[in-house]
C-alpha positions as CSV (number, residue, x, y, z in Angstrom):
1,M,7.2,13.2,-17.6
2,L,8.3,9.8,-18.9
3,E,6.9,8.5,-22.2
4,F,5.3,5.1,-21.5
5,E,2.9,4.8,-24.4
6,S,5.3,3.3,-26.9
7,L,6.8,0.8,-24.4
8,I,3.9,-0.2,-22.1
9,N,0.6,-1.7,-23.3
10,I,-2.1,0.2,-21.4
11,P,-5.0,-0.1,-21.1
12,T,-4.8,-3.8,-20.7
13,P,-7.6,-6.1,-22.0
14,V,-10.5,-7.5,-20.0
15,F,-12.3,-10.6,-21.2
16,E,-14.8,-13.0,-19.9
17,I,-13.9,-16.6,-19.1
18,F,-16.5,-19.4,-19.1
19,D,-16.9,-22.4,-16.8
20,D,-19.8,-24.7,-15.9
21,L,-19.3,-23.6,-12.3
22,F,-20.0,-19.9,-13.2
23,L,-23.1,-20.9,-15.2
24,E,-24.4,-23.0,-12.3
25,N,-24.0,-20.1,-9.9
26,D,-25.2,-17.4,-12.4
27,I,-21.9,-15.5,-12.1
28,K,-19.9,-13.7,-14.7
29,V,-16.1,-13.9,-14.3
30,F,-13.7,-11.7,-16.2
31,V,-9.9,-11.5,-16.2
32,K,-8.0,-8.2,-16.3
33,R,-4.8,-9.2,-18.2
34,D,-2.4,-6.8,-16.5
35,D,0.3,-9.4,-17.2
36,L,0.3,-7.9,-20.7
37,T,1.5,-4.5,-19.8
38,H,5.1,-5.6,-20.6
39,E,7.0,-8.9,-20.7
40,Q,9.2,-7.9,-17.7
41,V,7.6,-4.8,-16.1
42,S,4.2,-6.5,-16.0
43,G,1.0,-6.3,-14.0
44,N,1.0,-4.6,-10.6
45,K,4.8,-4.0,-10.9
46,F,4.4,-1.4,-13.6
47,R,1.3,0.1,-12.0
48,K,3.3,0.6,-8.7
49,L,6.4,1.9,-10.5
50,K,4.8,4.3,-12.9
51,Y,4.4,7.4,-10.6
52,N,7.6,6.5,-8.7
53,L,9.5,6.7,-12.0
54,I,7.8,10.0,-12.9
55,E,8.6,11.5,-9.5
56,A,12.2,10.4,-9.8
57,K,12.5,12.0,-13.2
58,N,10.8,15.2,-12.1
59,L,13.1,15.5,-9.1
60,G,16.2,15.1,-11.3
61,F,17.3,11.6,-10.1
62,K,19.2,9.4,-12.5
63,K,19.7,6.5,-10.1
64,I,17.1,4.3,-8.3
65,L,17.7,2.1,-5.2
66,T,15.4,-0.7,-4.1
67,F,15.3,-3.9,-2.1
68,G,14.3,-7.5,-2.7
69,G,15.2,-11.2,-2.5
70,A,16.9,-13.5,-5.0
71,Y,13.6,-14.3,-6.8
72,S,11.9,-10.9,-6.4
73,N,9.5,-9.9,-9.2
74,H,10.1,-6.3,-8.0
75,I,13.9,-6.5,-8.5
76,A,13.3,-7.9,-12.0
77,A,10.8,-5.1,-12.8
78,V,13.0,-2.3,-11.5
79,A,16.0,-3.5,-13.4
80,E,13.9,-3.6,-16.6
81,A,12.3,-0.3,-16.0
82,G,15.7,1.3,-15.4
83,F,16.9,-0.1,-18.7
84,L,13.8,1.1,-20.5
85,F,13.6,4.6,-19.1
86,G,17.3,5.5,-18.6
87,F,17.9,5.1,-14.8
88,E,20.9,3.4,-13.2
89,T,19.6,0.8,-10.7
90,L,20.9,-0.6,-7.5
91,G,19.3,-3.6,-5.8
92,I,20.0,-4.3,-2.1
93,V,19.5,-8.0,-1.9
94,R,18.7,-10.2,1.1
95,G,21.4,-12.8,1.5
96,D,25.2,-12.0,1.7
97,E,26.0,-15.5,0.4
98,L,24.4,-14.7,-3.0
99,N,25.9,-13.2,-6.2
100,E,24.7,-12.1,-9.6
101,E,24.5,-15.8,-10.8
102,S,22.4,-17.1,-7.8
103,S,19.1,-17.1,-9.5
104,P,17.6,-16.4,-13.0
105,T,16.0,-13.2,-11.6
106,L,19.3,-11.8,-10.4
107,K,21.1,-12.9,-13.6
108,M,18.4,-11.2,-15.8
109,A,18.5,-8.0,-13.6
110,F,22.3,-7.8,-13.8
111,Q,22.1,-8.2,-17.6
112,K,19.7,-5.2,-17.7
113,G,22.3,-3.1,-15.8
114,M,21.3,-3.5,-12.2
115,R,24.1,-3.6,-9.7
116,F,23.8,-5.3,-6.3
117,E,24.7,-4.9,-2.7
118,F,24.3,-8.3,-1.0
119,V,23.7,-8.0,2.7
120,S,23.0,-10.4,5.6
121,R,19.4,-11.1,6.6
122,E,20.0,-9.3,9.8
123,A,21.3,-6.2,8.1
124,Y,18.5,-6.3,5.6
125,R,15.9,-5.6,8.3
126,N,17.2,-2.1,8.9
127,K,16.7,-0.4,5.6
128,E,17.3,3.1,6.8
129,I,20.9,2.2,7.8
130,L,21.4,0.5,4.5
131,C,20.1,3.6,2.6
132,S,22.4,5.9,4.5
133,K,25.4,4.0,3.1
134,F,24.7,5.5,-0.3
135,S,24.6,9.0,-1.5
136,N,21.5,11.1,-1.9
137,E,21.8,10.6,-5.6
138,Y,19.5,7.6,-5.3
139,F,15.7,7.8,-5.5
140,V,14.5,5.1,-3.1
141,I,11.6,2.8,-3.9
142,P,10.6,0.4,-1.1
143,E,10.6,-3.4,-1.2
144,G,7.7,-4.6,-3.4
145,G,7.3,-1.0,-4.7
146,S,4.4,-0.2,-2.4
147,N,4.1,3.4,-1.3
148,H,1.6,6.3,-1.8
149,L,2.8,6.8,-5.4
150,A,2.2,3.2,-6.1
151,L,-1.4,3.4,-4.9
152,K,-2.1,6.1,-7.5
153,G,-0.9,3.9,-10.3
154,V,-2.9,0.8,-9.2
155,A,-6.1,2.8,-8.7
156,E,-6.1,3.9,-12.4
157,L,-6.5,0.4,-13.7
158,L,-10.1,0.2,-12.3
159,D,-11.2,3.0,-14.7
160,E,-10.0,1.1,-17.8
161,Q,-13.3,-0.8,-18.0
162,P,-16.8,-0.7,-16.5
163,H,-16.6,-1.2,-12.7
164,P,-17.5,-4.7,-11.5
165,E,-19.3,-5.7,-8.2
166,Y,-16.0,-7.4,-7.2
167,I,-12.4,-7.1,-8.1
168,C,-10.1,-9.8,-6.8
169,T,-6.3,-9.7,-6.4
170,A,-3.5,-11.6,-4.8
171,V,-2.0,-9.9,-1.8
172,G,1.7,-9.9,-0.8
173,T,2.5,-6.6,0.8
174,G,-1.0,-5.1,0.6
175,G,0.0,-2.4,-1.8
176,T,-2.1,-3.5,-4.7
177,M,-5.2,-4.1,-2.6
178,A,-4.8,-0.7,-1.1
179,G,-4.3,0.9,-4.5
180,L,-7.6,-0.6,-5.7
181,L,-9.4,0.7,-2.6
182,N,-7.8,4.1,-3.2
183,N,-10.0,4.6,-6.3
184,S,-12.7,6.9,-4.8
185,D,-15.0,6.3,-7.8
186,Y,-15.1,2.6,-7.3
187,K,-18.1,1.5,-5.3
188,G,-17.8,-2.3,-5.6
189,R,-15.9,-4.6,-3.3
190,V,-12.2,-5.5,-3.3
191,L,-11.4,-9.1,-2.3
192,G,-7.8,-9.9,-1.6
193,F,-6.3,-13.3,-1.3
194,S,-3.2,-13.4,0.8
195,V,-0.3,-15.5,-0.4
196,L,1.3,-15.5,3.0
197,K,0.8,-17.7,6.1
198,N,-0.5,-16.1,9.3
199,S,-1.3,-12.9,7.4
200,D,-4.0,-11.2,9.4
201,F,-1.5,-8.4,9.9
202,L,-2.1,-7.4,6.2
203,I,-5.4,-5.8,7.3
204,N,-3.3,-3.3,9.2
205,E,-0.8,-2.9,6.4
206,V,-3.6,-2.0,4.0
207,S,-5.0,0.5,6.5
208,V,-1.5,2.1,6.9
209,F,-1.2,2.5,3.1
210,L,-4.6,4.1,3.0
211,E,-4.1,6.2,6.2
212,K,-7.5,5.1,7.4
213,T,-9.3,2.1,8.9
214,F,-9.8,-1.0,6.8
215,P,-12.7,-0.1,4.5
216,D,-16.1,-1.7,4.6
217,N,-15.9,-2.7,1.0
218,A,-12.7,-4.7,1.5
219,E,-12.3,-8.4,2.4
220,L,-9.1,-10.3,3.0
221,E,-9.1,-14.1,2.5
222,T,-6.2,-15.8,4.4
223,K,-6.9,-19.5,3.9
224,F,-5.5,-20.1,0.4
225,H,-1.8,-19.6,1.0
226,F,-0.9,-23.3,0.5
227,G,1.7,-23.2,3.3
228,G,3.1,-19.7,2.9
229,Y,4.9,-17.4,0.5
230,A,6.1,-19.3,-2.6
231,K,4.8,-22.6,-1.1
232,Y,2.5,-24.9,-3.2
233,N,1.3,-28.4,-3.4
234,D,0.0,-30.8,-6.0
235,E,-3.6,-29.6,-5.6
236,L,-2.6,-26.1,-6.6
237,L,-0.5,-27.2,-9.5
238,R,-3.2,-29.4,-10.9
239,F,-5.6,-26.5,-10.7
240,I,-3.2,-24.2,-12.6
241,R,-2.5,-26.8,-15.3
242,G,-6.2,-27.5,-15.8
243,F,-7.0,-23.8,-15.9
244,E,-4.2,-23.0,-18.4
245,L,-5.3,-25.9,-20.7
246,K,-8.9,-24.7,-20.7
247,H,-8.3,-20.9,-21.0
248,G,-5.0,-20.6,-22.8
249,F,-3.0,-18.3,-20.7
250,Y,-0.5,-18.7,-17.8
251,L,-0.8,-18.4,-14.1
252,D,2.0,-18.7,-11.5
253,Q,2.0,-20.7,-8.3
254,V,3.2,-17.8,-6.1
255,Y,0.5,-15.2,-6.6
256,T,-2.2,-15.4,-9.3
257,G,-2.6,-19.2,-9.1
258,K,-3.5,-19.0,-5.5
259,M,-6.0,-16.1,-6.1
260,F,-7.7,-17.9,-9.0
261,F,-8.0,-21.1,-7.0
262,G,-9.5,-19.2,-4.1
263,V,-12.1,-17.5,-6.2
264,Y,-13.2,-20.8,-7.6
265,Q,-13.5,-22.2,-4.1
266,K,-15.5,-19.2,-2.9
267,I,-17.9,-19.5,-5.8
268,K,-18.4,-23.2,-4.8
269,E,-19.1,-22.0,-1.3
270,G,-21.8,-19.6,-2.5
271,H,-19.9,-16.5,-1.4
272,F,-21.2,-14.4,-4.4
273,K,-24.8,-13.5,-5.1
274,K,-26.4,-14.5,-8.4
275,G,-25.7,-12.1,-11.2
276,T,-22.5,-10.8,-9.7
277,R,-19.7,-9.6,-12.1
278,I,-16.2,-10.4,-10.9
279,I,-12.9,-9.2,-12.3
280,L,-9.8,-11.3,-11.5
281,L,-6.7,-9.1,-11.7
282,H,-3.8,-10.9,-13.3
283,T,-0.9,-9.1,-11.7
284,G,1.8,-10.7,-13.8
285,G,4.7,-12.3,-11.9
286,L,5.2,-15.0,-14.5
287,Q,9.0,-14.7,-14.3
288,G,8.6,-16.7,-11.1
289,R,6.5,-19.4,-12.7
290,L,7.7,-23.0,-12.2
291,P,9.4,-24.3,-15.4
292,E,7.7,-27.7,-14.9
293,L,4.2,-26.0,-15.1
C-alpha cells in the first residue's frame, strides 16, 4: 500500500458559491475543489491513478508506461506521481516530430524523470503493438488513466460530503463520469458535459466502463464543446474571467470552464427544479490553462 496521506490533500473541500442566478432559481450550487488534491497530480487525475499505483506496487512493478499527447494532463500527472511514489515512468507520446522541449507539459514531465517514446499518429493508434515493444517490467495505465481501477478511485469522492441531487463533471474519455456512476450508494444524478465535438459515442464509452447500459440517473450534455477538444472562443474566455474575478479560483478553458459555463446555461434554461443542490466537480487540469487568462 502506498502512503498518500502526507502528499495528497484528501478529502478535498466543498463550498457553496453564490450568484443572483442561483437565488432567482432557488438553487444551491457547491464546488468540489478536487483541484486541491495536489499541485500537479490534481483532481480526477489523482483519483484515477490512486488504485492503479496501489495495484502496480502490490504486483511488484517499479516501472509505469502510459500514453498521451504533448499537452496531456495525464502525462503530467503520471510523471509527477512516479516522482512522488518511486516509479520509473515512460510516456508514449503521439507525434514523432516532437521532443522533450516541444511543450511545457513534456518539459515538466521530463524534469520529473519521465522518459518518452515519440511515435507517429498512425502507430499511436495501435497501443497493443506499442506495448509489446517493451518488456513486461512495465505496469500499463491507459491513455487518460481510465480503467476499472480508476472508477473505484473516482467513486470515493462522492462520499467525502453529503450527497447532492446533482453532481456535474466535464467529460473527456468518460472515465470520471463512469466513476461517479459507479458509486452504488449515490442515488442522485450525474450530469456530464462533453468537451469533445460529435461526442454522442461517449454514452457507449461510459456504458463500457460500467459494463452495463447507460444508467437512468446519468445525463450527457454535448452542446458546450465550443468547437471541440481544447477549442474555445471569446464567449467562453469572458465567462471564465468573470467567474474567476467573482469567486477567486481558477478554471481552465479545456475542461472545467466548459462545464461551469454549461451549468450556468442549464440553470437559465430551467433544467433544475427549485431547491436542487448541485455540486460542480473541479477536476483540476490547470496546467493546461491559457497563460493570458
